[in-house]
ROSE-954861 format. One line per 8 residues: for each residue x, y, z of N, C-alpha, C. Coordinates in pm, whole numbers, plus 32768, in hexadecimal, padded with zeros to 4 digits. Example, Ala and Ser with C-alpha at 12.3 -4.5 7.8 and 13.67 -1.06 7.14 Angstrom:
8527 7DC7 830C 84CE 7E3E 830C 8528 7EB6 830C; 8505 7F1F 82C4 8557 7F96 82CA 850A 8003 8313
END
This chain:
6E20 D10D B75D 6E4B D186 B6F9 6E18 D152 B65C; 6E28 D0E9 B66A 6DDC D0B9 B5CB 6D26 D08D B5E2; 6D27 D06B B669 6C96 D029 B644 6C51 D0AA B658; 6C79 D135 B689 6C31 D1A7 B693 6C1A D1DF B611; 6C79 D1D6 B5CE 6C8C D1F7 B53C 6BE9 D1AF B4F1; 6C12 D116 B520 6BA0 D0CE B4C2 6B0F D0D6 B4D5; 6AFB D10E B58C 6A7B D144 B5A3 6A5E D1BB B57E; 6AB1 D1F8 B534 6A90 D29C B53A 6A56 D27A B47F
6AB1 D225 B446 6A7A D20B B3B6 69F9 D1D4 B38E; 69F7 D176 B3FD 6960 D142 B403 68FF D193 B419; 68E8 D1FB B491 68AD D242 B4A1 6883 D2A5 B407; 691B D2D7 B3D1 68FD D31F B364 68C9 D304 B2FD; 68C1 D26A B2F3 688C D234 B27F 67F7 D227 B297; 67D1 D1F6 B31A 6757 D1F8 B326 66DE D29F B335; 675C D2DF B358 6715 D37B B33B 66F1 D395 B29F; 6749 D365 B235 6754 D394 B1DC 66DB D349 B1B7
66CC D2D0 B1AD 663F D280 B18C 65CC D2B5 B1B9; 65C2 D312 B21A 6567 D33C B279 651C D3A9 B223; 65BD D3F2 B1E9 657A D48E B1AA 653F D41F B0FA; 6576 D3FB B0DA 6566 D3B5 B050 64C4 D3A7 B04B; 6478 D350 B0D5 6405 D2FB B0D7 63CB D399 B0C4; 63D9 D3D2 B142 638B D47F B141 6390 D4AE B0B4; 63FD D4B2 B053 63BD D4EF B002 637A D486 AF84; 6372 D431 AF87 6340 D384 AF52 628E D3E9 AF47
6291 D3E3 AFE2 6206 D3EE B02D 61BA D488 B00D; 6226 D4E6 AFDF 61D1 D570 AFCF 61B8 D55C AF38; 621D D531 AECF 61F4 D51C AE4F 6183 D4CB AE25; 615E D454 AE88 60F1 D420 AE64 6072 D491 AE91; 6070 D4B9 AF10 601C D520 AF41 5FFA D58C AED3; 605C D5D1 AE7E 603E D61B AE33 5FF3 D60D ADAF; 6028 D585 ADB6 5FE2 D54C AD19 5F65 D4FF AD34; 5F5B D4FD ADC9 5EBC D4D9 ADD9 5E77 D547 ADDB
5E96 D5D0 AE36 5E4A D636 ADF8 5E2C D663 ADA4; 5EB9 D64A AD28 5E75 D692 ACA6 5DFC D652 AC64; 5E2C D5C3 AC65 5DC5 D55C AC43 5D1D D567 AC76; 5D30 D5A7 ACBD 5C98 D5B8 AD2A 5C5F D627 ACEF; 5CF3 D688 ACD1 5CAF D736 ACA5 5C77 D709 AC18; 5CC8 D6A7 ABBA 5CA6 D6CE AB0E 5BFD D65A AB2A; 5C1E D612 ABA5 5B97 D5B0 ABA3 5B1A D621 ABCC; 5B2C D684 AC2B 5AE1 D6E3 AC3F 5AB3 D739 ABB2
5B12 D74E AB6C 5AD6 D7AD AAE1 5AA8 D756 AAA3; 5ADA D6E0 AA65 5AA2 D678 AA13 59DD D68E AA36; 59C6 D66A AAB7 5942 D66A AAE8 58ED D6D9 AABB; 592A D755 AAF8 5908 D7C8 AABF 58F1 D7E9 AA2A; 593B D7A9 A9DC 5925 D7BC A97A 588A D757 A91F; 588F D6F4 A967 5830 D697 A94F 577B D6EF A952; 57A5 D740 A9A9 5728 D76E A9DA 56C8 D7FA A963
END
């Protein structure tokens, strides 16, 4: 019984970490997209 619980806990922690990583990646992608957008705007202003 205890073994099952510990395995379940490990899996739960892994899933939690995965979700955290995905959220971080999404934030990075959003930041990247925004910086690209502002870069495009700046280029337009230069011309």
